[in-house]
N, C-alpha and C positions, 0 to 999 in steps of 0.2 A: 719721571715726573713725580713730585711729592704727593702722597696721599693725604697729607695734612695741610689744610688751608688756614693760614693765620689771618684772622680778620681784625687784628688789633691795630687800629688806625692811629693810636696814640703812642705806639712803641718808640718811634724815633724821638719824639719830644720827651718822653719819659726817661729814656736812656741818657739823653743830654742833661736832663735835670739831675740824674743820679751822679754823673761825672762832676757836674758843677758843685753839688752839695755834699759830696762824699767826705771831704775834709772837715766839714762843719758838723758831721753826723757821728762823730766818734765820742764814746764815753769811756772813762777809765773805770776800773773795778770799784773804786770808792763810791761812784755814783749809782751803783746798782742797788735796787730796793731789796733788802735782805729779808723782808717779811714774808715773801711768797716763793713757792715753786711755780715755775712757768712750764705748763704741760701742753705744748702745741700738738703733740702727736695724738692726743686723746679727744680732740674736739674739732668741729667745723667752725666756720666764720659765724659769729653771732649776728642775728638779724632783728628786725623790729618786733618779731614775735617772742623774743626772749622776755620771760616774765620777771619783772622786778618788784611786783606788788607785795605788800604786807598789810595785815590787819592790825590796826593800831588806834588807840583812843576811840574804839567802837566805830571806826571807819576803815574802808579799804583805801590804802595809799597806793596809787599806781606806781609811784617811785618812792623809795624809803627816805625822803628828804623833808625836813622841817625848816621853815623860814623863821629864824630867831628874832626875838623882840628887838625893835630898832628905834623908830622915830615917831614924833608927833609934836605939834605945837611950834613948828618952824615953817618958814616960807615955802619950802619945797616938799614938806612932809606929805601933804595930801596926794600929790601926784606919785610920789614914791610908793606910798601904801596902796594906791590904786593899782599901780603896775604889779606890785608883789601879789596882791589879792587876785588879780586877773590870772597871773601865772599859777597860783594855787588851783584855780578852777580849771585852767586849760591842761595842766599836767598832773592833776590829782594829788596835790600836796596839802599840808596844813601850815598854819601861821600863828605866831604869837605877836600881838601888838606891842608897840613901845609903851613905856609907862603912861598909864591913863590917870595919873594923879590929878592933873588939872581938871578932869571931868567930874571930880568929886565936889568941886565948888563952883564950876562955871561950864557952860556949854560953848564958850567962845571957839574952842578948837575941836568941837565935836566932829565936824565933817572930815578932819584929818584922819580920824579913826573909824569913821562910819563906812566900812568897806564890805559889809555883808552882801550888798547888792552885786558886787563883783565876783563873789565866790559862794554862790548858793550851794548849800549842802556840804561844804568843805569844813574841816575842823578849824575853828577860829577861837583864840583865847585872849581875853583882856588881860591887863597886867598892872599890878600894884606892888609897891615895895613893902617889906616887912615893917618899916617905920610907919607907913600909912595904915597897915593892919593894926599896929599897936594903938594908933590914934582912934581908929574905928571901935576897937574893943573898949578902950578907956572911956569913950564917949557913948557907949552903948548904941552904936550906929552901924552895926554890921549889915543892916538892911540896905545901906548905901552901896555896899559891894555887890549885893544881889541886884540892885537897880542898875548899876553900871553894866553888869553882864546882860541884863534884860534889854537895856536901851541899845546896846551894840549888837544885839541878837547873836551873842557869842555862845560858845558851847561850855565855857567855864572861865576860870580865873588863874592866871599865873601869879604866884607870889615870889618875888625875887628877894633873896637873903643876901645882903651886902653890907655887913657891919664894918668891914675894913674900909670900904669906900666912904661910908658915912663918917667914920672916924677921921679920915684924912681930908674930907671935904670941908672947906671953910664954913659952908652953910649947912653942914650935915645934921641929920636928925639922930638924936640919941634915944635909946629905949632900954628898959631895964629887965623886962621879962625875957625868958628864953624863947627864941623863935619856935622851937618844937612845941612849947606850951601854947603859944598863940595860934599855931596851926591847928592844934587839937581843938581849941575853942571855935575856930572858923569852921572846921569840919563838923563839930558837934551842933553848932547853932545855925548852920545854913545847909542847904542841899546842893551846894556848888561842887562841880567837878574842879579839882585843884591840881595844878602842876606847880612844883617847887623847883626853883633854879638858883644858881649862883651867877655872878656877873664877871668872872674873870680870874678867880682864885681857885674855884672848885671846892670840893668837900673832902674832909678827911674820913677815915674808916668809921669812926664812931658816929659822926654826923650822918653818914650814909646809912648806917645800921638803924639809927633811930628814925630817920625820915622814912625809910622803906618799911618800917613797922606801922606807919600811918596809912590809912586807906586813901592815899592820893592817887590821882590818875596816872601820873608819871613823874619821874625825877629827871630834871634837865641839868646836865653837869655844869655848864658854864665854867669849864676847866681853864686852868692856866695855859697860855699858848695863843689865845686869841687877843681881843682887846682887853687890856688890863685897866679896869676902871679905877683901881687904887692908884696906879701910876698916873693915870690921866688927871686925877685930882691933885696929885703932888705937882704935876707940871703946871697946874693953875696956881699953886701956892707961892708964897714968898721964897726967895732963894735959900735962906737958911733952913727953912722947914723942908724944902725939896731935897737939899743935900743931906741933911742929918737923918731924915726919916725914910730915905730911899730903901733901906733893907726891908722895911715892912711890905713894900710893893713887890718884893721878890719872893714872897711866900706863896705857897699854893700847891696844887696837885694837877698833873697832866691828865688828859682823858684816858690814856692808856693805864696809868696808875689807878684811876678810879674804876675802870673796868675790873681790875684785879680785886679791888675792895668789894665790888658788887658780887663777883664770882665766888668770893670766899664766904658769903652769907649762906645760912641754911635756907634754901628755897623750898616751897614758895613763901614769899613775904606778902604782906598786905598790899604793898605796891609792887607790881610785877612788870613794869615797863620803864625803859629809860630812853631819854633823848641825849645822844652823845654830841656835845658841843664844846667848843673851846679848842682852838688850835687845829681845827679841821681845815687843812689847806687845799685838799682836793678829794676827788671821788675815791682814790685808793686809800686815803686815811679813813674815810667813812666805811668803805667796804671791809677793810681789815678789822676795825674795831667792832662793827656790827657782828662780824663772824666770830670774834673772840668772846662776845657777851653770851652768858648763859641764860639771859632773860631776853624777851623780845625788845628789839632796839631799832630806832632809826637814827639818822645823824642830821645835824643842823649846821647851818652856816649863817652868818650875818653880813660880814663885810663883802664877801663875794657877791651875794645877791644885791647888796646896797650899791656897790660900784656900778653894776650893770643896769640896775633900775634907774639910776641917775642918768644913764646914757640913753634911756628910752626903752619902750617895751620890746621892740625888735631885737635890740642888743641883749636884753634880758633873756629872751627866748633862745637866742643863739647859745648863750652861756649854759642854760638849763639843758638844751639838747646835747651839747658837748659832754655835760656831766652824765647824762643818760647813756650816751655812746660809750663813755669810759666804764660805767658800771656794767654794761652788757659785756664788754670785752673782758673785764675782770672776772665776771661770773663764768665766762666761757673758758678762759685760759689759765686762771690762777688757782692754786691751792694754798691755804694758809699753813705756814710752818708752825709747829708746836712750840 
């Protein structure tokens, strides 16, 4: 008689699944992720007590994820932003709103952005373009940026720098002052906490160096690899412009390249935090780049959150919980290769 009693009631069904799925479960060597060492002999199974928290933007993030600026002023924007804000509250994240430009002149779409009630105590940042900042400075109306943040009960303001998008956009706004100089004025003349981001091309090393010399709260990469807004504007343009100016949309820097630019700087800098965004396809991308960074970092996504927020709050929660499960597994099993 066996001294071992097997109480696994699912074994028969599981073994049948293994046989059925075995041929679908094979990967070739080229599919292996070469960024990590997998060390299963050194750890147990991760559980819900695995700590993923980080202190960032003067808040404790329960998970190191930021919901990137997305939408407002459209038919479905209010519900999308509500779902995203609820998720920030329930999972301990932070969020940047989509461009709040329309709120400078009208409150018609205010409720699309008015999400503070869904995420009390969580980091929430309003958002304006550098072109709007130029207009506020030229008109001596920086107080309107402060009022925007106050009305939305936000913690601060994101300024997105997108000259290539504006240049290629038929309705684009042009400005003549350097963004760094305009940001200096914003920081000097207001008490706003400011995040600076790009929108799909990222920043080169000299831009990063000068931006991180400013006392901004964080630099948000907006790197190449995610939504390319320069390309998006070309797709809206007439055929000849789209064909002939396409090479401009293929410029930029990846998030990994930008991490190397940040790491090469002499730290500490006035800005000591980064949000890694642009081309973050999954939790392993975020985990890898956060661990490569020499400064405190969280990672951000836009399209992944947006897709599931459109499907409803329950689907959004499933997506986030799978991201959390993946991060816990990565933290337990993986070591970053040098």
